[in-house]
matplotlib code that plots the C-alpha trace (Angstrom):
import matplotlib.pyplot as plt

x = [9.8, 9.1, 7.3, 5.1, 4.2, 3.1, 1.0, -0.6, -0.9, -1.6, -3.4, -3.6, -7.4, -7.7, -6.5, -7.0, -5.5, -5.7, -2.9, -4.3, -2.9, -4.9, -3.6, -2.6, -0.1, 3.6, 2.6, 5.2, 3.0, 5.9, 7.8, 4.7, 3.9, 7.5, 7.3, 3.9, 4.8, 7.0, 3.9, 1.7, 1.1, 0.2, 0.8, -1.4, -1.1, -4.7, -4.6, -2.6, 0.5, 4.1, 3.1, 3.6, 6.9, 7.2, 10.7, 12.1, 15.2, 16.7, 20.2, 22.3, 19.8, 17.4, 15.0, 12.0, 9.2, 6.7, 4.6, 5.9, 4.3, 6.4, 6.4, 9.1, 12.0, 10.8, 9.7, 8.5, 5.1, 3.7, 3.4, 0.6, -0.2, -3.9, -6.5, -7.0, -3.4, -2.5, 0.9, 3.6, 5.3, 8.6, 8.8, 7.8, 10.7, 13.2, 11.8, 12.0, 15.6, 16.4, 14.6, 16.5, 19.8, 19.3, 19.1, 15.4, 14.0, 10.7, 9.7, 6.7, 6.6, 5.4, 2.1, 0.3, -3.4, -4.4, -7.2, -4.8, -4.8, -1.7, -0.1, 1.2, 3.5, 0.5, -1.0, 2.2, 2.2, -1.5, -0.9, 1.9, 0.2, -3.1, -1.4, 0.6, -2.7, -4.3, -1.8, -2.4, -5.2, -2.8, -3.6, 0.1, 0.2, 3.4, 3.2, 3.4, 0.1, -1.9, -5.0, -5.2, -4.9, -7.8, -9.8, -9.1, -10.3, -13.6, -14.0, -13.8, -10.8, -8.2, -5.6, -5.1, -2.2, -3.9, -3.6, 0.2, -0.3, -1.3, 1.0, -1.1, -4.2, -2.1, -0.8, -4.3, -5.7, -2.8, -3.1, -6.9, -6.6, -3.9, -6.2, -8.3, -5.4, -3.3, -6.3, -6.5, -2.7, -2.5, -5.7, -6.3, -2.8, -0.7, 1.6, 3.2, 1.3, 2.7, 3.9, 2.2, 4.9, 7.6, 5.5, 5.0, 8.8, 9.5, 7.0, 8.1, 11.2, 9.2, 6.3, 8.5, 9.8, 6.5, 4.4, 5.4, 4.0, 0.5, -2.3, -5.8, -4.9, -8.5, -8.8, -5.4, -6.7, -10.1, -8.2, -6.1, -9.2, -10.6, -7.3, -7.3, -4.1, -3.2, -3.5, -2.0, -3.6, -1.3, -2.7, -0.9, -1.5, -3.9, -7.5, -7.7, -6.6, -9.5, -11.2, -14.6, -13.9, -10.8, -10.3, -11.6, -10.3, -6.9, -7.0, -5.6, -7.5, -8.3, -9.6, -6.9, -9.7, -11.0, -13.6, -10.9, -9.0, -11.9, -12.6, -8.9, -8.1, -11.3, -11.5, -15.0, -15.7, -16.7, -13.3, -11.6, -10.6, -8.3, -8.3, -5.0, -4.6, -1.1, -0.6, 2.5, 3.0, 2.4, 1.0, 2.4, 1.0, 2.6, 1.1, -1.8, -4.9, -6.2, -4.1, -5.7, -2.7, 0.1, 2.9, 4.7, 7.1, 10.2, 8.3, 7.2, 10.7, 12.0, 9.5, 10.6, 14.2, 13.9, 11.6, 13.5, 10.2, 10.8, 8.8, 10.2, 8.8, 9.1, 11.7, 9.4, 9.5, 6.4, 4.3, 4.3, 2.1, 0.8, -1.2, -4.9, -7.1, -10.3, -9.0, -7.7, -11.0, -12.7, -10.3, -10.9, -14.6, -14.4, -12.3, -13.6, -10.1, -9.8, -6.1, -3.5, 0.2, 2.0, 5.1, 7.9, 7.5, 11.2, 10.8, 9.2, 12.1, 13.5, 10.4, 9.8, 6.0, 4.0, 0.4, -2.5, -5.6, -8.7, -11.4, -12.0, -13.5, -15.6, -17.2, -16.9, -18.5, -16.6, -16.8, -15.2, -16.6, -14.2, -16.0, -16.8, -16.7, -13.0, -13.6, -14.7, -11.6, -9.5, -11.3, -11.3, -9.1, -7.5, -8.0, -5.0, -4.1, -0.5, 1.8, 5.1, 7.8, 9.9, 13.3, 15.1, 15.8, 13.3, 15.4, 16.1, 13.5, 11.7, 10.0, 7.0, 8.0, 11.3, 9.6, 9.7, 6.6, 5.7, 5.8, 3.5, 1.1, 1.0, 0.2, -2.4, -4.2, -4.4, -5.9, -8.4, -9.5, -9.9, -11.1, -8.6, -5.5, -2.0, -0.6, 2.7, 4.8, 7.7, 10.7, 12.8, 13.0, 14.5, 12.7, 14.5, 13.2, 9.8, 7.6, 5.1, 2.4]
y = [-10.4, -13.7, -15.1, -12.0, -12.2, -15.8, -15.1, -11.8, -12.1, -15.6, -17.7, -20.4, -20.5, -19.4, -15.9, -13.7, -10.2, -7.3, -4.7, -1.5, 2.0, 4.4, 7.5, 8.4, 5.5, 5.2, 4.4, 1.6, -1.4, -3.3, -3.4, -4.4, -7.2, -8.4, -8.6, -10.3, -12.8, -14.7, -16.3, -16.4, -19.4, -17.2, -13.5, -12.2, -8.9, -8.0, -4.8, -2.2, -2.8, -1.8, 1.8, 0.9, 0.4, -1.5, -0.9, -3.7, -3.4, -6.4, -7.3, -5.2, -5.5, -3.0, -4.1, -2.4, -4.7, -3.5, -6.6, -9.6, -9.6, -8.4, -11.7, -13.3, -12.7, -13.5, -17.1, -19.5, -18.2, -18.8, -15.5, -14.8, -12.1, -12.0, -11.6, -7.9, -7.0, -5.8, -7.3, -6.0, -9.3, -7.6, -5.7, -8.8, -10.8, -8.1, -8.3, -12.1, -12.0, -9.5, -11.6, -14.8, -12.9, -12.6, -16.4, -16.9, -20.1, -19.1, -22.7, -23.8, -20.4, -18.0, -18.0, -15.7, -15.7, -16.9, -14.2, -11.3, -8.9, -7.9, -4.5, -4.4, -1.9, -0.1, 0.5, 2.4, 4.5, 5.4, 6.3, 8.8, 10.4, 10.8, 12.4, 14.7, 15.6, 16.7, 19.4, 21.4, 18.9, 16.0, 13.5, 12.7, 9.0, 7.0, 6.3, 2.6, 1.7, 0.9, 3.0, 2.0, -1.7, -1.4, 0.4, -2.6, -4.9, -3.2, -2.7, -6.5, -6.3, -7.2, -9.9, -12.1, -14.2, -17.4, -16.0, -16.3, -20.0, -19.8, -17.6, -17.8, -16.6, -13.9, -12.6, -12.5, -10.5, -8.1, -7.2, -6.9, -4.4, -2.5, -1.7, 0.6, 1.9, 2.8, 4.8, 6.8, 7.3, 8.6, 10.7, 11.8, 12.2, 12.6, 9.7, 7.0, 3.7, 0.6, -2.6, -5.8, -8.1, -6.1, -6.1, -9.9, -10.3, -8.2, -10.2, -13.8, -14.1, -12.8, -15.1, -18.2, -17.2, -16.4, -19.3, -21.8, -19.6, -19.1, -21.0, -20.8, -18.9, -18.5, -22.3, -22.3, -19.8, -21.5, -24.7, -22.8, -21.4, -24.9, -26.1, -23.3, -21.7, -18.1, -15.6, -12.1, -9.7, -6.9, -3.7, -1.1, 2.6, 3.9, 4.2, 7.9, 6.9, 4.4, 4.8, 4.9, 6.4, 8.5, 12.1, 11.4, 12.0, 12.2, 8.5, 5.2, 2.9, 0.1, -0.4, -0.5, -0.8, -3.9, -4.5, -4.6, -7.2, -9.7, -9.0, -8.9, -12.3, -14.3, -14.5, -14.1, -11.1, -13.2, -14.9, -11.6, -11.6, -8.6, -5.3, -3.5, 0.2, 1.6, 5.3, 7.4, 9.7, 12.5, 12.6, 12.5, 12.5, 12.0, 13.6, 16.0, 16.3, 17.8, 17.6, 19.5, 19.4, 20.0, 22.1, 24.3, 25.7, 24.8, 22.2, 20.5, 20.4, 19.1, 16.2, 15.4, 15.5, 13.5, 10.9, 10.6, 11.2, 10.4, 7.9, 4.4, 3.9, 7.4, 9.1, 12.1, 14.2, 13.6, 16.4, 16.4, 17.6, 17.0, 13.9, 14.3, 12.5, 13.4, 11.5, 8.7, 8.2, 8.1, 5.3, 3.4, 3.4, 2.7, -0.5, -1.7, -1.4, -3.0, -2.5, 0.1, 0.4, 3.7, 4.2, 6.7, 7.9, 8.7, 11.3, 13.6, 13.1, 16.6, 18.7, 21.3, 21.3, 18.6, 19.2, 16.9, 17.9, 17.1, 19.0, 20.8, 24.1, 24.3, 27.6, 28.6, 25.4, 23.0, 19.4, 16.0, 14.5, 13.8, 15.3, 13.2, 16.2, 16.7, 20.4, 20.6, 18.7, 21.4, 24.2, 22.8, 24.5, 22.2, 22.8, 21.6, 20.4, 21.0, 18.7, 19.4, 17.4, 14.8, 16.1, 12.8, 9.8, 6.9, 5.0, 1.4, 1.4, -1.9, -1.7, 0.7, 1.5, 2.9, 5.6, 9.2, 10.2, 12.9, 10.3, 8.0, 10.9, 11.5, 7.9, 7.7, 10.8, 9.2, 6.0, 7.9, 10.0, 7.1, 4.5, 1.9, 0.7, 0.4, -3.1, -2.0, 1.1, 1.5, 3.6, 3.1, 1.3, -2.0, -5.0, -4.6, -1.0, -2.1, -2.1, -4.9, -3.7]
z = [20.3, 18.5, 21.6, 21.9, 18.2, 18.5, 21.6, 20.4, 16.7, 15.4, 17.9, 15.2, 15.1, 11.5, 12.2, 9.1, 9.5, 7.0, 7.1, 5.8, 5.2, 7.3, 5.5, 1.9, 1.6, 2.6, 6.2, 6.7, 5.9, 4.4, 7.7, 9.7, 7.2, 7.4, 11.2, 11.3, 8.5, 10.9, 12.3, 9.1, 6.9, 3.9, 3.0, 0.2, -1.7, -2.7, -4.9, -6.7, -8.8, -9.1, -8.2, -4.5, -2.9, 0.4, 1.9, 4.2, 6.3, 8.1, 9.1, 6.7, 3.8, 2.4, -0.4, -1.9, -3.0, -5.6, -6.3, -4.3, -0.8, 2.1, 3.8, 1.8, 4.2, 7.7, 8.3, 5.7, 4.8, 1.3, -0.6, -3.1, -5.6, -5.5, -8.2, -7.4, -8.3, -11.8, -12.7, -15.0, -15.9, -16.9, -13.7, -11.7, -13.3, -12.2, -8.7, -8.6, -9.6, -6.8, -4.2, -5.4, -5.3, -1.5, -1.2, -1.1, -2.8, -4.4, -5.3, -3.3, -1.6, -4.3, -6.3, -8.7, -9.2, -12.6, -12.5, -11.9, -14.8, -16.7, -17.2, -20.7, -22.4, -24.0, -20.6, -19.5, -22.7, -22.2, -18.6, -19.5, -22.5, -20.6, -17.7, -20.0, -21.8, -18.5, -18.0, -14.8, -13.9, -13.8, -11.0, -10.3, -11.3, -11.3, -15.0, -14.3, -16.2, -13.2, -14.0, -17.7, -16.7, -14.4, -17.1, -19.4, -16.6, -16.1, -19.8, -20.2, -22.6, -19.9, -20.4, -17.3, -16.0, -17.3, -20.8, -20.5, -20.7, -24.3, -26.4, -29.5, -27.7, -25.9, -29.2, -30.7, -27.7, -27.6, -31.3, -31.0, -28.2, -30.0, -32.9, -30.8, -28.7, -31.8, -33.2, -29.9, -29.7, -33.3, -33.5, -29.9, -28.5, -31.6, -30.6, -32.7, -32.9, -31.1, -32.8, -31.6, -32.7, -31.0, -27.8, -27.8, -28.4, -25.3, -23.2, -24.2, -21.9, -18.9, -19.7, -19.5, -16.1, -14.4, -15.9, -13.2, -10.5, -12.0, -10.2, -8.8, -5.6, -4.5, -4.1, -2.3, 0.2, 0.7, 1.6, 4.0, 5.7, 6.1, 7.5, 10.1, 8.8, 9.4, 6.6, 6.4, 3.7, 2.6, 1.0, -1.0, -0.9, 1.8, 2.7, 1.7, -1.8, -2.2, -5.6, -3.9, -0.5, -1.0, -2.1, -5.6, -8.4, -6.6, -5.8, -6.9, -9.3, -6.8, -3.3, -0.6, 2.0, 3.9, 1.2, -1.4, 0.6, 0.2, -3.5, -4.3, -2.7, -2.7, 1.1, 2.4, 4.7, 7.7, 7.7, 8.7, 12.4, 12.6, 10.7, 11.5, 10.5, 9.9, 10.6, 10.8, 13.8, 11.3, 7.7, 4.2, 0.7, -2.7, -5.8, -6.2, -4.1, -0.9, 2.3, 5.2, 7.6, 5.0, 6.2, 3.6, 6.2, 8.1, 10.2, 7.0, 5.6, 8.9, 8.8, 5.3, 6.2, 9.5, 7.9, 4.6, 2.9, -0.7, -2.6, -2.7, -6.2, -7.8, -5.6, -5.5, -2.3, -0.2, 1.1, 4.9, 7.7, 11.2, 12.1, 11.0, 13.5, 11.7, 8.6, 10.8, 12.5, 9.1, 8.0, 11.2, 10.7, 7.0, 7.6, 10.9, 12.3, 15.7, 16.1, 15.1, 14.4, 14.9, 12.7, 12.5, 16.1, 16.1, 13.4, 16.0, 18.5, 18.1, 17.8, 20.6, 19.8, 18.1, 16.8, 15.9, 14.1, 16.1, 14.1, 10.9, 10.3, 7.1, 6.2, 9.9, 11.2, 13.4, 12.4, 13.0, 9.8, 6.9, 3.9, 0.9, -1.4, -2.4, -2.9, 0.7, 1.9, 0.0, 1.9, 5.5, 8.1, 10.6, 14.3, 16.3, 19.7, 20.7, 22.6, 24.2, 22.4, 24.3, 22.8, 23.2, 20.9, 20.8, 18.2, 19.1, 21.9, 22.0, 25.4, 25.8, 29.4, 28.1, 26.0, 27.2, 29.2, 26.6, 23.8, 25.9, 26.4, 22.6, 21.9, 24.7, 23.2, 19.8, 21.3, 23.3, 20.3, 17.9, 20.4, 19.1, 20.9, 19.3, 19.0, 17.5, 17.8, 15.3, 16.4, 13.3, 10.0, 11.2, 12.6, 15.9, 16.3, 17.2, 20.3, 20.7, 23.0]

ax = plt.figure().add_subplot(projection="3d")
ax.plot(x, y, z, "-o")
ax.set_aspect("equal")
plt.show()
């Protein structure tokens, strides 16, 4: 497999590949980035925060990464947390310790953008009280402070990684922000005010650990481009959760799409050579929001059970449904995807009948357009095409020719509908359970 990766993925002429979720997140991006990182010089996480969990399985090890890029365990790529990520320094330290416990030397391999914004304890408190205050209109956030941290960023009161290099300045900025936050906590939400000195005391140990990794990563990546090095850009969440192009307001607070990859890393758009979309062989969604192909029956429960569909970050059960090709085609167009990866094909191994959504019906009219009005997405009725299941295991298959004929037919139909070929098909969670096409 290593030879194929070298030939197909990183023909060392400044290859810059984005790995993007083509659904509502949880598509298996972590495994794909882990595989591709073997031939990458740099792996860059470009948005989101610790609300995303990328699960990696190799040898007898399973680890869930929330902030550190998924390229840390396969090869010697340098891993960067880009400027578009919001970073909880306390959570990051716990993750760094976990990675080091597996024998990884982070020195000279791990960097954090000095421009990345911080998630502070007051962001997490605000996240939880605001969600609680919404009641039945709750969005379904993870409570990790992601949204409030991005609000601070665009409100120009954010605190960045470079502020950790000056504790006096950090303390001043935290206490200044707390003045307004405490007024809101007390008078709007009926919560106790937060103590700035206590917050700084909590942060100090983490600050000392992360300080050596803070640098101007945009300059690092520009130099890498000039040197013709290969760069792998890793997104969190999925395209349908994009703050601009997703099912608003049931979205994340950043841009997991291709545009977000450039703004969140500092890499110019014309440098991108590959845009890879990751899609499951079916669909899942965590939290609230429209989901046209959701199954609230035995088939949906079977998908959840077979696929172990529980959030890596929250542990919440994922909503499950058939593959939505209308939504997938929308994500492909939105990101300029020129290659696809299909994950969790094995989850469908024991289904007698498998369905895919090829059209929507909205107010009696048939359409292949993904609506931008969330209320319309909630009202669409999926139109399905049925496939006969293959009723045999695809686990551990690493050669496409060894797949059952019915599985190949399923894959071929998706390629035909979307107009984009699959580069990788995953038949299980481990690296070895992968077909390179």
